[in-house]
C-alpha positions in Angstrom: 8.2 11.2 -15.1 5.2 8.9 -14.9 2.2 10.2 -13.4 0.3 7.1 -13.7 1.0 3.4 -12.9 2.4 1.3 -15.7 1.3 -1.8 -17.2 -1.0 -4.2 -15.1 0.5 -2.9 -11.7 -2.6 -1.3 -10.4 -4.4 -4.5 -9.3 -4.7 -5.2 -5.6 -1.7 -3.5 -4.2 0.8 -4.7 -6.8 1.8 -1.1 -7.8 4.4 0.9 -6.0 4.7 4.6 -5.3 7.9 6.3 -4.3 9.3 9.7 -3.8 12.3 11.7 -2.4 12.1 14.2 0.3 14.9 16.7 0.9 13.8 17.5 4.6 12.2 15.9 7.7 9.1 18.1 7.6 8.2 16.9 4.0 9.0 13.2 4.8 6.9 13.5 7.9 3.9 15.0 6.0 4.0 12.2 3.4 4.5 9.6 6.2 1.3 10.9 8.0 -0.7 10.5 4.8 0.3 7.0 4.9 -0.7 6.5 8.4 -4.0 8.3 7.8 -4.9 5.5 5.4 -4.2 2.9 7.9 -0.7 1.9 6.8 1.9 1.2 9.4 5.7 1.6 9.7 6.2 -1.9 8.4 4.3 -1.2 5.2 6.7 1.7 4.4 10.2 1.5 2.7 12.5 4.4 4.1 16.1 4.7 2.7 18.3 7.4 3.7 22.2 8.0 4.5 23.4 7.7 7.9 24.3 11.3 7.8 20.7 12.2 6.8 19.4 10.1 9.7 21.8 12.0 12.2 20.7 15.4 10.7 16.9 14.6 10.4 16.4 12.2 13.3 19.4 12.7 15.6 19.4 13.1 19.5 18.4 16.8 19.1 15.3 16.3 17.0 11.8 15.9 18.0 10.6 12.2 18.5 8.0 11.0 16.1 7.0 7.6 14.5 9.0 8.3 11.2 11.9 9.3 13.4 11.6 6.2 15.5 11.7 4.2 12.3 14.9 5.8 11.2 16.2 5.3 14.7 15.5 1.5 14.6 17.9 1.2 11.7 20.4 3.1 13.6 19.9 0.6 16.5 20.9 -2.3 14.3 24.1 -0.2 13.2 25.0 0.2 16.8 24.7 -3.4 17.7 26.7 -4.7 14.8 30.1 -4.2 16.6 28.6 -5.6 19.7 28.1 -9.0 21.2 26.0 -11.7 19.5 23.4 -11.2 22.3 23.1 -7.4 21.7 22.8 -8.0 17.9 20.1 -10.7 18.4 18.3 -8.5 21.0 18.4 -5.4 18.6 17.1 -7.5 15.5 14.3 -9.0 17.6 13.3 -5.6 19.0 13.2 -3.8 15.7 12.2 -6.3 13.1 12.9 -5.4 9.6 15.0 -2.3 9.9 18.7 -2.5 8.9 21.7 -0.1 9.2 24.6 -0.6 7.0 27.5 1.4 8.5 30.0 0.3 6.0 27.8 1.7 3.2 26.5 4.6 5.3 22.8 3.7 4.7 19.8 3.4 6.9 17.0 1.1 5.4 13.7 0.3 7.0 10.6 -1.6 6.0 10.0 -4.6 3.7 13.0 -3.6 1.5 15.2 -4.2 4.5 13.9 -7.7 4.8 15.1 -8.3 1.3 18.4 -6.8 1.6 19.1 -8.6 5.0 18.2 -11.9 3.1 20.7 -11.0 0.5 23.3 -10.8 3.2 25.6 -7.7 3.7 28.1 -9.1 1.1 25.6 -8.8 -1.5 24.8 -5.2 -0.9 27.7 -3.5 -2.4 26.0 -1.6 -5.1 22.8 -3.5 -4.1 20.6 -0.5 -3.2 19.6 0.0 -7.0 19.0 -3.7 -7.2 16.8 -3.7 -4.1 14.9 -0.7 -5.4 14.3 -2.6 -8.8 13.2 -5.5 -6.9 10.8 -3.3 -5.4 9.3 -2.5 -8.8 11.2 0.6 -9.6 12.7 0.7 -13.1 16.6 0.7 -12.9 17.1 4.2 -14.3 14.5 5.6 -11.7 16.3 3.3 -8.9 19.7 5.0 -9.8 18.1 8.6 -9.4 16.7 7.6 -6.0 20.2 6.2 -5.0 21.8 9.6 -6.1 19.2 11.4 -4.0 20.0 9.2 -0.9 23.6 10.0 -1.4 22.8 13.7 -1.6 21.2 13.6 1.8 17.5 12.9 0.9 15.0 10.6 2.3 13.5 8.0 -0.2 10.1 6.7 0.7 8.2 4.1 -1.0 4.9 2.0 -0.3 3.0 -0.7 -2.0 -0.6 0.6 -2.0 -3.4 -1.7 -1.3 -5.5 -0.5 -4.1 -5.8 2.1 -6.9 -7.6 4.8 -4.8 -4.6 4.5 -2.1 -2.1 4.8 -5.0 -3.6 8.1 -6.4 -4.1 9.5 -2.9 -0.3 8.8 -2.1 0.9 10.3 -5.3 -1.0 13.4 -4.7 0.1 13.6 -1.0 3.8 12.9 -1.7 3.6 15.8 -4.2 1.8 17.9 -1.8 4.5 17.4 0.9 7.2 18.6 -1.7 8.2 15.0 -2.7 10.6 15.1 -5.7 10.6 12.2 -8.4 7.2 11.2 -7.0 6.2 8.2 -9.4 3.7 5.3 -9.5 5.1 2.0 -10.9 
């Protein structure tokens, strides 16, 4: 488990910090630490199973910005079976959030744009590839994918600088993050 960035990835936001959270409160705390540094929901990658989204951010849960982000992905999923107008409206309204009902995943943030660009057909087994594309080594990406399948929320961000990277690593751990790593 790397506690520091590797190689030359600490220059000007090119590093990546990720962690896995087993409950909503932990994920919310970590997300708030990002917001406190001026990061917005479009800066944060969020990956969870559809079941985890329903459990942590369903109709009976308190509304929060992170919850809204998770629900955005669900909005795309509910629109997939609808009319072309509904699909276009949902995508236009939510930007880079994608729900993949066939795979049971909700993905939001910059990683969603990369996956959407690959097309749904390229997504079978593609979560590991998308995580690797974000800068996570394959063996760690496979661990995060396993966590997602187990109902955890995986969150990642590309810090703007080394100070933010250190801060997020500490905050993710403080909020009970598992497999918190910098790449």
